Every structure is written in structure tokens, then in C-alpha cells.
C-alpha positions in Angstrom: 165.5 97.6 65.2 166.1 100.1 67.9 167.2 103.3 66.3 165.9 102.6 63.0 163.4 104.5 61.0 160.1 103.1 59.5 159.0 105.7 57.3 158.7 108.7 59.7 158.5 106.7 63.1 161.9 106.5 65.1 162.0 103.1 67.2 162.9 104.3 70.6 162.5 101.0 72.6 161.1 97.5 72.8 157.4 97.1 74.5 156.8 93.3 74.2 157.0 90.5 71.6 154.4 87.5 70.7 153.9 85.3 68.2 152.1 88.1 65.7 155.5 90.2 65.9 157.0 92.8 68.2 155.7 96.0 69.6 158.1 99.0 69.9 157.6 102.5 71.4 158.3 104.8 68.4 158.1 108.4 67.7 156.2 110.2 65.2 158.9 112.5 63.7 156.1 114.4 61.9 153.2 114.7 64.6 155.8 115.0 67.4 154.4 112.1 69.7 155.1 108.7 70.8 153.2 105.8 69.5 153.1 102.1 69.7 154.4 100.3 66.3 153.7 96.9 65.8 155.9 95.2 63.0 154.2 92.0 62.3 156.7 88.5 61.8 157.4 88.2 58.3 156.1 84.5 58.4 152.7 85.9 59.5 150.3 85.3 57.7 151.7 83.5 54.8 150.2 84.1 51.6 149.2 87.0 50.0 145.4 86.6 50.5 145.9 86.2 54.2 148.2 89.3 54.2 145.6 91.3 52.4 142.8 90.1 54.9 145.0 91.1 57.8 145.3 94.3 56.3 141.8 94.7 55.8 140.8 93.8 59.2 143.3 96.3 60.4 141.8 99.1 58.3 138.5 98.2 59.5 139.6 98.6 63.1 141.3 101.7 62.1 137.6 103.2 61.7 136.8 102.8 65.4 137.0 105.8 67.2 136.1 105.4 71.0 137.6 106.7 74.2 138.0 102.9 75.3 139.4 101.3 72.3 142.9 101.7 71.5 143.2 103.7 68.3 144.9 102.5 65.3 146.8 105.4 63.3 148.2 103.8 60.5 149.0 100.5 58.5 152.0 100.8 56.4 154.6 98.6 54.7 158.5 99.7 54.7 161.5 97.5 53.3 158.9 94.3 53.6 158.3 94.9 56.9 154.5 95.0 57.4 153.6 97.4 60.8 150.9 98.9 62.3 150.8 102.4 64.2 148.5 102.6 67.2 148.0 104.8 70.2 150.4 104.2 73.0 148.6 103.4 75.9 150.4 103.5 79.1 149.2 101.1 82.1 148.8 97.7 83.2 146.8 94.6 81.7 143.9 93.7 83.4 145.0 90.2 83.9 148.2 91.7 85.9 145.7 93.6 88.0 143.2 90.5 88.9 144.9 88.9 92.1 143.6 85.6 93.5 140.8 87.1 95.3 139.5 89.1 92.3 138.9 93.1 92.3 136.5 94.9 94.2 133.0 94.8 92.9 133.1 98.9 92.2 136.2 98.1 90.2 134.7 95.2 88.3 131.6 97.3 87.6 133.4 100.4 86.4 135.9 98.5 84.0 133.3 96.1 82.9 130.8 99.3 81.5 134.0 100.8 79.7 134.5 97.3 77.9 130.9 96.8 77.2 130.8 100.4 75.7 133.7 99.6 73.5 132.1 96.5 72.3 129.0 98.3 71.7 130.6 100.7 69.5 132.8 98.1 67.4 129.8 96.0 67.0 127.6 98.8 65.6 130.2 99.3 62.8 130.4 95.3 62.1 133.8 94.8 63.9 134.3 91.8 66.1 137.2 91.7 68.2 137.5 87.7 68.5 140.2 87.8 71.0 138.5 89.5 73.7 140.5 88.5 77.1 141.9 90.3 80.1 145.5 90.6 78.8 143.8 92.3 75.7 142.6 95.2 78.2 144.7 97.8 79.7 143.8 99.9 82.6 145.4 103.5 82.5 146.9 105.1 85.7 143.8 107.2 85.4 141.6 104.0 85.7 140.6 104.2 82.0 140.0 100.9 80.0 141.6 100.9 76.9 140.8 97.5 74.7 143.6 96.4 72.5 144.0 94.3 69.1 140.3 94.8 67.6 139.8 92.7 64.4 143.4 91.7 64.6 143.4 88.1 65.9 140.7 87.2 63.2 141.8 84.3 60.9 145.3 84.3 61.8 147.2 80.9 62.0 148.6 79.1 64.6 152.2 80.5 64.5 151.0 83.8 64.2 149.3 84.0 67.6 151.3 84.6 70.9 152.0 81.7 73.0 148.9 82.2 75.0 146.6 82.2 72.3 145.6 78.6 71.3 144.0 77.7 68.0 142.1 74.6 66.3 141.9 73.8 62.7 138.4 73.1 61.1 137.4 71.4 58.0 139.4 72.4 54.8 138.0 75.6 53.0 136.8 76.7 56.4 138.3 79.6 58.7 140.6 78.2 61.6 139.1 78.8 65.2 141.1 81.5 66.4 141.4 83.2 69.9 142.1 82.4 73.5 141.0 79.0 74.3 139.8 79.8 78.0 137.8 82.6 76.3 136.3 80.9 73.4 132.4 80.6 73.1 130.9 77.2 72.7 129.7 77.8 69.2 133.4 78.9 68.3 134.4 75.1 69.6 131.6 73.7 67.8 133.0 75.0 64.5 129.9 77.1 63.9 129.8 80.7 62.2 130.5 82.7 65.1 129.4 86.4 65.5 129.5 89.2 67.7 127.5 87.2 70.7 131.2 85.3 70.9 132.6 88.6 72.0 129.9 88.8 74.7 130.7 85.3 75.7 134.4 86.4 76.3 133.2 89.6 78.3 131.5 87.3 80.5 134.6 85.2 81.2 136.5 88.5 81.8 133.8 89.7 84.3 133.9 86.2 86.1 137.8 86.4 86.3 137.9 90.0 87.4 135.2 89.1 90.3 136.5 85.7 91.6 140.3 85.9 90.2 139.9 82.7 88.4 138.7 81.6 85.2 135.2 80.1 84.8 136.2 77.1 82.8 139.4 75.4 83.7 141.2 72.1 83.0 144.3 70.3 83.0 144.6 69.8 79.3 142.9 71.9 76.3 140.4 68.7 75.9 139.2 69.6 79.6 138.8 73.4 79.1 137.0 72.9 76.0 134.6 70.2 77.5 133.9 72.5 80.6 133.1 75.2 78.1 130.6 73.3 76.2 129.3 71.3 78.8 129.6 72.5 82.4 128.1 75.6 84.5 130.6 78.1 86.1 130.9 77.9 90.1 128.8 80.5 91.9 130.7 83.8 92.3 132.2 84.6 95.9 130.0 85.7 98.7 129.4 89.5 98.6 128.8 89.4 94.6 125.5 91.5 93.9 122.7 89.2 92.7 122.2 91.4 89.4 126.2 91.1 88.5 126.2 87.5 88.9 122.8 87.2 86.8 124.4 89.4 84.2 127.7 87.2 84.0 125.3 84.0 83.9 123.6 85.4 81.2 126.7 86.1 79.3 128.0 82.6 80.0 124.7 81.0 78.4 125.9 78.3 76.0 123.4 79.0 73.3 124.0 82.5 71.6 120.2 82.9 71.3 119.9 83.0 75.2 122.5 85.3 75.9 122.4 89.1 75.6 122.1 89.9 72.0 123.8 93.3 72.0 126.5 95.0 74.0 124.6 97.7 74.5 122.2 95.5 76.4 124.9 94.6 78.6 126.2 98.0 79.2 122.8 98.9 80.4 122.4 96.1 82.9 126.1 96.7 84.4 125.1 100.4 84.5 121.8 99.5 86.5 124.1 97.3 88.7 126.4 100.2 89.1 123.8 102.4 90.1 122.8 100.2 93.1 125.5 100.7 95.6 125.6 97.6 98.0 125.6 98.2 101.7 126.5 95.7 104.5 124.4 96.0 107.6 125.5 94.1 110.7 126.1 90.3 110.1 123.4 87.9 110.7 124.6 85.2 113.3 125.9 82.1 111.5 126.0 84.1 107.9 129.4 85.8 107.5 127.8 87.4 104.5 125.0 89.2 106.6 122.0 90.9 105.1 122.1 93.2 102.1 120.7 96.5 101.1 120.4 98.1 97.6 120.5 101.8 97.3 119.1 103.1 94.3 120.4 106.2 92.8 119.5 107.8 89.5 115.8 106.8 89.8 113.2 109.4 90.8 111.8 108.8 94.2 108.9 109.7 95.8 108.4 112.2 98.8 105.9 110.9 101.3 104.0 112.7 104.1 101.4 111.8 106.7 97.8 111.8 104.7 99.2 111.0 101.6 97.8 108.4 99.4 100.3 106.1 98.1 99.8 103.8 95.1 101.9 100.5 94.5 101.8 99.6 90.6 103.3 96.1 89.7 104.4 95.4 86.1 105.9 92.9 84.0 109.0 95.1 83.7 109.4 96.4 87.2 107.5 98.5 90.1 106.4 102.1 90.4 105.2 104.1 93.1 102.7 107.0 92.9 102.1 109.6 95.7 99.2 112.1 95.8 97.7 114.1 98.6 94.1 113.2 99.9 92.4 115.1 97.0 94.0 112.9 94.5 94.3 115.4 91.8 97.9 115.0 90.8 100.3 112.1 91.3 104.0 112.2 91.4 105.9 108.9 90.1 108.8 106.9 91.6 110.7 104.4 89.7 110.8 102.1 87.8 112.4 99.7 90.3 113.7 96.3 89.4 114.0 96.9 85.8 113.2 94.0 83.7 111.5 92.0 86.8 107.8 91.1 87.0 106.3 92.3 89.9 103.0 90.6 90.4 102.2 91.6 94.1 103.1 94.3 96.3 101.9 95.3 99.8 102.6 97.9 102.5 102.9 97.1 106.1 102.0 99.8 108.7 101.9 97.5 111.7 103.9 98.0 114.9 104.9 101.6 113.4 106.3 100.4 110.4 106.5 101.9 106.9 107.5 99.0 105.1 106.8 98.2 101.3 106.8 94.7 100.0 107.6 93.6 96.6 107.9 90.2 94.8 110.6 90.4 92.1 110.6 87.5 89.4 112.9 86.9 86.5 113.4 83.7 84.6 117.2 84.5 84.6 117.5 85.8 88.0 115.0 84.0 90.1 112.1 85.0 92.6 112.9 87.0 95.4 110.8 89.0 98.3 112.1 92.4 98.7 111.3 95.1 101.3 111.9 98.8 101.7 111.4 100.8 104.9 111.8 104.5 103.2 109.5 104.3 100.3 111.7 102.8 97.6 115.0 104.7 98.3 116.5 101.3 99.7 115.7 97.8 99.1 116.7 94.6 100.6 118.5 92.7 98.3 118.8 88.9 99.5 121.6 86.8 98.5 119.8 83.6 98.6 115.9 83.1 97.9 114.1 83.9 101.1 110.8 82.2 100.0 112.0 78.6 98.8 110.6 74.8 99.0 112.5 72.5 101.5 114.9 70.5 99.5 112.9 67.3 100.2 109.4 68.9 98.6 110.6 68.1 95.2 109.2 71.5 93.9 111.1 74.5 93.3 109.6 78.4 93.3 108.5 80.0 90.2 106.8 83.1 91.1 105.0 85.0 94.5 101.5 85.8 93.5 100.6 87.3 96.8 101.8 89.1 100.0 99.0 89.0 102.9 99.5 90.7 106.2 98.5 89.0 109.5 96.0 90.7 112.0 97.3 94.0 113.6 97.8 92.4 116.8 100.4 89.9 115.6 102.8 92.5 113.6 105.4 89.9 112.6 102.9 87.4 111.0 103.1 87.3 107.3 101.6 84.8 104.3 102.7 84.3 100.6 100.9 82.6 98.0 103.1 81.1 95.4 103.7 79.1 92.3 103.5 76.0 92.3 100.4 76.4 94.5 101.6 76.3 98.1 101.3 78.8 100.9 104.4 80.1 103.1 104.3 81.5 106.5 106.7 84.0 108.3 106.4 84.8 112.0 109.3 87.2 112.2 108.5 90.0 109.7 109.4 88.3 106.9 112.9 87.3 108.2 112.4 83.8 107.5 109.6 81.9 105.7 108.2 78.1 106.3 106.2 76.0 104.2 102.4 75.5 105.5 102.5 71.7 105.1 98.8 71.3 105.9 98.0 72.7 102.5 101.0 71.3 100.6 100.3 67.8 102.1 96.8 68.0 101.0 95.7 64.8 99.2 93.9 67.1 96.5 97.3 68.5 95.7 98.7 66.2 93.1 95.1 66.4 91.2 95.2 70.2 91.1 95.8 71.1 87.4 97.9 74.8 86.3 95.3 77.4 84.9 96.3 79.5 81.9 98.7 81.3 84.3 100.1 78.4 85.8 99.2 76.5 88.9 99.2 79.6 91.4 97.9 80.2 94.8 96.9 83.8 94.2 94.5 84.9 97.0 94.8 84.7 100.5 92.0 86.1 103.2 92.0 86.0 106.7 88.7 86.1 108.6 88.8 88.9 111.0 86.0 87.7 113.4 88.0 84.2 113.4 92.0 84.2 113.8 91.9 80.3 113.2 89.8 80.6 110.0 91.4 81.5 106.6 90.7 81.0 103.1 93.2 80.7 99.9 92.0 80.4 96.0 94.0 78.2 93.6 93.7 78.4 90.0 93.1 75.7 89.2 92.3 74.0 92.2 89.4 76.1 93.9 88.8 77.9 97.1 90.0 76.0 100.1 89.2 77.1 104.1 91.1 76.2 107.2 89.6 76.5 110.6 92.4 75.7 112.7 95.2 78.3 111.7 96.5 76.2 108.4 96.7 72.9 109.9 94.0 71.3 107.9 92.1 72.5 104.9 89.0 71.8 103.1 87.7 72.3 99.7 84.5 74.9 99.8 83.4 74.9 96.1 79.8 73.4 96.3 77.7 75.4 94.0 80.4 77.0 91.5 79.8 75.2 88.2 82.9 74.3 86.1 82.1 74.1 82.2 85.4 72.9 81.4 85.6 69.6 83.4 83.3 66.2 82.7 81.7 66.9 86.3 80.0 70.4 86.4 80.3 70.7 90.1 83.1 68.9 91.6 84.5 69.2 94.7 87.8 70.9 93.8 89.6 71.9 90.6 87.8 75.1 89.9 89.6 77.9 88.3 89.0 80.6 90.7 90.4 84.0 89.3 89.6 86.2 92.6 87.5 86.4 95.8 86.9 89.0 98.4 85.5 89.5 101.9 84.3 92.2 103.8 85.6 92.7 107.3 82.3 93.7 108.3 80.3 90.6 107.1 83.0 88.1 107.2 80.3 85.1 106.6 79.9 86.7 103.0 82.3 86.2 100.4 82.3 87.3 96.5 83.9 85.0 94.0 84.9 85.7 90.2 85.5 82.4 88.7 86.5 81.3 85.3 83.1 81.5 84.3 80.7 83.1 86.9 80.3 85.6 89.7 79.4 84.1 92.7 78.2 85.1 96.5 78.2 83.0 99.6 76.8 83.9 102.6 77.6 81.1 104.7 81.4 81.0 105.1 81.9 79.4 101.7 79.7 76.5 102.5 78.0 77.1 99.6 77.9 79.3 96.6 75.4 81.0 94.4 75.8 82.8 90.9 74.9 86.6 90.9 76.4 87.3 87.6 73.3 88.4 86.0 73.4 91.8 84.5 76.9 92.0 83.3 77.9 91.7 79.6 80.4 88.7 80.6 80.5 86.6 84.0 84.3 86.1 82.9 86.8 88.4 84.6 89.7 88.7 86.9 89.4 91.8 89.3 87.1 92.0 92.0 87.2 94.8 94.6 84.9 95.4 97.7 84.0 98.8 99.0 85.5 99.2 102.2 82.4 101.0 104.2 79.7 99.2 102.3 79.5 95.5 102.5 76.8 95.3 99.8 79.0 97.1 97.4 81.4 95.2 94.9 83.1 96.4 91.9 84.2 93.8 88.7 85.6 94.4 85.4 84.5 91.9 83.1 86.4 90.4 80.3 84.9 88.9 77.1 85.9 85.3 77.3 88.5 82.6 77.9 89.4 82.6 74.0 89.5 86.6 73.8 90.4 88.2 77.1 89.6 91.5 76.4 87.0 94.1 77.4 83.5 93.2 75.5 82.9 95.0 72.6 86.0 97.1 73.0 84.3 99.4 75.8 86.0 99.7 78.7 83.8 99.4 81.8 83.4 98.9 85.4 80.5 97.0 87.1 79.2 98.0 90.3 76.4 96.2 92.7 75.1 98.1 95.6 73.1 95.3 96.6 75.4 92.3 96.8 74.8 91.0 93.2 71.3 91.5 92.8 71.7 94.3 90.1 74.6 95.9 88.4 75.3 99.0 87.0 78.2 100.3 84.4 80.5 102.8 85.4 82.1 104.1 82.3 82.2 108.0 82.5 85.9 109.0 81.1 86.8 105.7 79.8 87.1 104.9 76.4 84.0 103.0 74.7 85.3 102.4 71.4 88.3 100.0 70.4 89.4 99.7 74.1 90.4 95.9 73.8 91.8 96.1 77.4 92.4 93.4 79.9 92.8 93.9 83.7 94.3 91.2 85.7 93.0 89.7 89.1 95.4 92.2 91.2 95.3 95.2 89.1 92.2 97.0 90.4 91.8 98.6 94.1 90.3 100.9 96.4 91.5 103.3 98.7 90.2 104.1 102.0 89.2 107.5 101.8 85.9 109.3 101.5 84.8 109.6 98.7 86.1 106.0 97.8 89.1 106.1 95.1 89.3 103.4 92.8 92.0 102.4 90.5 93.1 99.9 87.9 95.9 99.3 85.4 95.8 97.4 82.1 97.8 94.8 80.3 98.4 97.6 77.9 100.1 99.8 80.7 97.5 102.6 81.3 96.5 103.4 84.8 93.2 104.8 85.4 91.6 106.3 88.7 88.1 107.4 90.1 88.0 109.7 93.1 83.9 109.6 93.4 83.1 106.1 94.1 83.5 105.2 90.4 81.2 107.5 89.0 83.8 109.1 86.6 87.3 108.2 85.7 90.4 109.7 84.5 93.8 108.6 83.0 96.6 108.8 85.5 99.3 107.4 83.9 100.2 105.4 80.5 103.1 104.0 78.5 103.8 101.6 81.5 104.9 98.1 80.8 101.8 95.4 81.3 100.4 96.2 84.7 99.7 93.2 86.8 99.4 94.5 90.3 97.7 97.8 91.8 97.6 98.5 95.5 96.9 101.7 97.4 97.3 102.9 101.1 97.1 106.0 103.0 100.0 106.9 105.1 99.2 108.3 108.6 95.8 109.9 109.5 93.8 111.3 106.9 93.8 115.5 107.3 90.3 116.4 107.6 90.6 119.6 105.9 91.7 117.6 102.5 88.8 115.6 103.1 86.2 117.9 103.2 87.8 120.0 100.2 87.9 116.3 98.3 84.2 116.0 99.3 83.4 119.4 98.1 84.9 119.1 94.8 83.4 116.0 93.9 80.0 116.8 95.3 79.8 113.5 97.5 79.4 112.9 101.3 80.3 110.0 103.4 78.6 106.9 102.2 76.0 108.8 99.7 76.2 109.2 96.0 73.9 112.0 94.2 73.2 109.8 91.1 70.2 107.6 91.8 70.6 103.6 91.6 69.6 102.5 88.2 68.5 99.1 88.8 69.3 96.9 86.1 67.2 94.2 84.9 68.5 90.6 83.7 69.5 90.8 80.2 68.3 88.1 78.0 71.2 88.4 75.6 73.6 88.3 78.4 72.3 85.1 79.7 72.4 83.9 76.1 76.2 84.8 75.6 77.1 82.7 79.1 74.9 79.7 77.9 76.8 79.6 74.5 80.1 79.7 76.0 79.6 77.1 78.5 
């Protein structure tokens, strides 16, 4: 046909040929431009209805207008020849660019975002590709992706497909399966009605192929390939692949469509998030050719920290935020969010040995749980290729979440502890480089009888005795409080006097659902504990406990904070009940005792007192070290509150956050005396004194009745 004219298109040369027909380079005599002209084989597709359907699909595709989609200009027929006029794309198919080792990660991300953008555009217009594969993707000399043949592969018969495209028939009266076998989604092979999520599966195959240089599902026969797609998991991508990219590919290649990304726009956002984090390899670790990795976060607001500033670490169910203020604490700058979509249940700041190190645990059902650190206040974070905290292979346990990060004493700057789920304690003696399971607790005879609390079987609180380096405490929901007097080698349950309303034996040796406990460093023999039902105090290193929850509207709650300078001052935030875990009567109030629990007073000025059905979790309330004291808490509804006058009055700091699960504060460097004095003048307080007299509260009969009823 070279030299002939179809309509007003002068055919110049042949570009390629396949089962669907022949593609020519042609010149548009009217618009004076070169185009790609595909002349469909006369035998394809047979039948008027099939032919009309093909025209319908082509017309639908012609409505797409996107920089990464090959445009269809015209569909026509001349002399019995059905032809489609398309944008002429100069470049190389992606399949030919992918070598045995794959492409650089940067190129994969650059191409992947463009492909995902093209799919998002087409899917929003109800056009599904159905034959997405690397050979249908062309990369121009400028590095621009063009996706070819949108909608044209749908419902084509076997003889209408090019040799690389395999089909299988289905039951009579249904559509035949069309597409390239290695890229087909499991639901397509099962004969189910496939939708746009089959395109997302194929995108996952393309990304896997581009990174590794091989297909994720392979076999010597079509049957073996189909079986692999339906039943096998892809091999891990090569070392050096960003964890986030591998997780994105894994989700795209999930067998069930409901568990994949549901929209191409979600894939685009995920790839852009990975793309914004440049992976920088540092000096290789001996024995590990991959070496440690660092994630540099760009396109995210960061905070600028100076000596004397107050830093607030906020963990949420969708990422972490960093807030910074001067010692006056009147205005806060916000950095983040870091770790989009991950739950961050614990954070810590380590200033031992001259460090400025942030720690954060990131947890995702898809990507797993990792402990990460930053030495530059969030601009870069370690990005472990493997889980740094993990159970030994012979333990029979697998890590679900890290609930607590605890620093060792200042004279042991490389000592760290982690409390995890399922309940266990991990220890690091090299500043977090490696972690080991504390077998003394994990092998405890009680462990197999611990039962999960509502949030799981979690070791969520770790407290070290500052007066006795061999003594430490942990709390487990629902296992109770345990103490070790020999550095973690042996552990004893220490729950005498703590009542358990939900067990047949009301005062068991263990099995208590401890929500939080705290200790003041100046009085290490005294501990306070918030139980599933009760507020308790121990004056003998947890040998025995007594209830001090009289005078609060409910003795159910999670958060508990000590005043750093007053061993008798304690703050709690009551929650209505086990069944209704919201503030009592919809009134958001912090309760304070200044006499070790003998009486309590509500602190509510500035907090909502009507319709405020909030929940504040165990690590979502904290105090700073300044004078006057600053208190902060975040709610499950994503609101952050703060007080800079010992809790007398409160202000809303930030709202619109995801559910807050962790709040920690620290002052960087030495406090600035002038700012301290100015802050004290503004609030009318001085060190250790509050102008308002203590209003001692008597025991409320109504409150006691409420607790008895609940029990």
C-alpha cells in the first residue's frame, strides 16, 4: 500500500505489522503532518457487530486527550479498508529498553508516574486498556511516555491479535479473554468480569519487569504461567529497590481486586511519594553489599530548629508530624507529614552523647513495621531494607507493631529498648543498629496465658528505675505489670491489689489490662497506674497497689502524665467506659492531682464542654520540661491541644490531623533564661507556684456508683 492514498492520507512507509493489521507512516495532505495509520486486517474482526464494537471502542479512545496517551485522530473506511489514524510517536518500546538487569529506579519511577497518570485519565472516562504491557508503551527521545492502543485490544478474536498476544475462550455467549497472558490479572483468567483494576495489575507487572528485567510470573507453558499468576507470589525485587516501590508493586499484584489500589490516581500518588524520596547509599555495611539507606524527603515542609526551642513529636494513624516553637510556646511551625499512610504509634528524641536523633516506628499492614531515625529533624530518615526489629526465626512469632521506644540511662548512650506486639521486649546496645529479643520476658511461663486487649497483645510501656540500674518495669495489655530486678534476665508479675472486673478471679496474679503507668524520677519507689477500670498508686516499687481514682468522673482511661518537678502531681484524662471510649458527658477535661491521688480537680478552661466526644490514647498526652509546665494532648478526631500554665487553661494548637496516637515533647539544648522569664510573666506564674488556690474535691457518691455499676 506504500504510495497509495487512503482518504487524504498518503502512505509513505511501513512501520510494523501484527495480527491486528499493518501500521504505516502516512502524511496528512490537509493538515500537513505525519501520522501513524493502522489498516486493520479485513478478516479482523469478523461480523458486523464485532466490527461496530471495534469502531465504538476506537471512538471512545479517540476522546482521550492526555500527554502520555497516543492520540487517535480519526477512524475511517476507504475501499473496504478500515483504518485508524493516530499520533505518530517516535521512540522505542519500553520492552526493548528493559535489559536483563532492569532499568534504574529513577527511570522506573519517572516512567511509572506517567503511565499511572495516563491510566487515571482513561479510567476516569470509562476507557479500559485491557492489553497494558511494556511493548504497548513507547518512550520518546525526550523521555516522555506514550501509551498505545487504548481500548483497541478489547474483545478481539485470537486471529486479530498480534503473535505476542494470547487469548482463551470462555463460555458461549460471554466475552473471550483478550490480552497478553503474562500481564493478565487473576480475575481475567478466572473468567470473571474484569474492570479497570485489571489495568492496575498489568501496571504492576510492567513496573516489576522494568525494575528487575524479568516478568513476575513465568513458566514454560501457558498453563504454568496461568498457574503462577493465580497462585504464586512474585520474587522479591532486586536489592537496592526502595522499600516503598516494592510495597507499591506488591499491592498492585494482589490477587484479589478488592485488595489492590482501587484507582490509578492512588497509584500515581504512591509513586510520586516514592519519587520525592531520593535514595542515597552510604558506606556499605560489612557483610551486607546493599549497605544502609537514607531517605531524603523533598516537597515536604520541614522545621528549622534552634537551641532552646520546644519540639513536639506527633504520631498519627496516617503519618508523623513535627512541631516547633520557642520557649514561649505561643506559635508552632509544622513539619510533615512524614511516612504517608503509615501508623506511627511511638516516637522518641535521643540527645545522649551529643545526638539530635529522632526515632519513629512506622507500621503498615502492607509494608510492615520498621524503626526509623533522623539526625536532622526530619529532613532525612533511615530507610531499612529489612525489618531492624524482628523476632528470631525459631520464636514462632512475627512482629505486628512497635508500641514503645525507651532510651537507656544517660551514661549508657547506646542502650535502647522497644516494646512490641505480640508482647515482647527488644534491646539494642549499639544505638539501634541491631536488636535482640529479651528472652527473660519472652520465655516467661505466663506468656502463653496472656490474652490480647482491645488493641492487641502489646507491650506498650517501659520504665527504667533511675535509682537502680538493674530494675525496670513493663506493662502488657492484657498481661499486667512486670518487674525485673536483674536487668531483664528474670521477671515477676507485680499486680497485687489491682482489681480485674472482667475475669472470674477479681485479683489475679497477672492478666490485668494495664493502659499506662508512670514514675517520677525523684520518687522511683512510687508508681501510678491507669488500669482498664481504675487509677492506682504504689509506694513500694509495685509490690502492692491501692485505688486512688476517687473524685474523677470515670476511672477508665488511657493517658497519664507526671509533673516533671512535683512528684505528687499527676494528670489523667478520663474516658467514659469500655463500651463508650469517649469523654464523659461529652466534656473534654484533664484531671490533676497535687497530692498523689488523694483528691482531683478538673482542668477545662479553653476545652470544649459540650458535644466533645473525644478519645485520648495512652501515649497521646505529654508534658514538656519548661517552667511553667506545658501540657499537650491529641485526640482520635485529629485535634491537638496545649497548655502553657500547668494545665489551668488550654488552646487548640492544630486540627484536621489524622487520628493522633502519640505525642512527645523535648526542649532542644539549654533553655534560654530570658524567654523563660518572659513566658512566666505572660502567664502570671513562677517556678512551682500556681496563683489559683487548690480546690480540694471530695469523693463523689455518683462517681462511686458509676464505677460499681460498670463493674
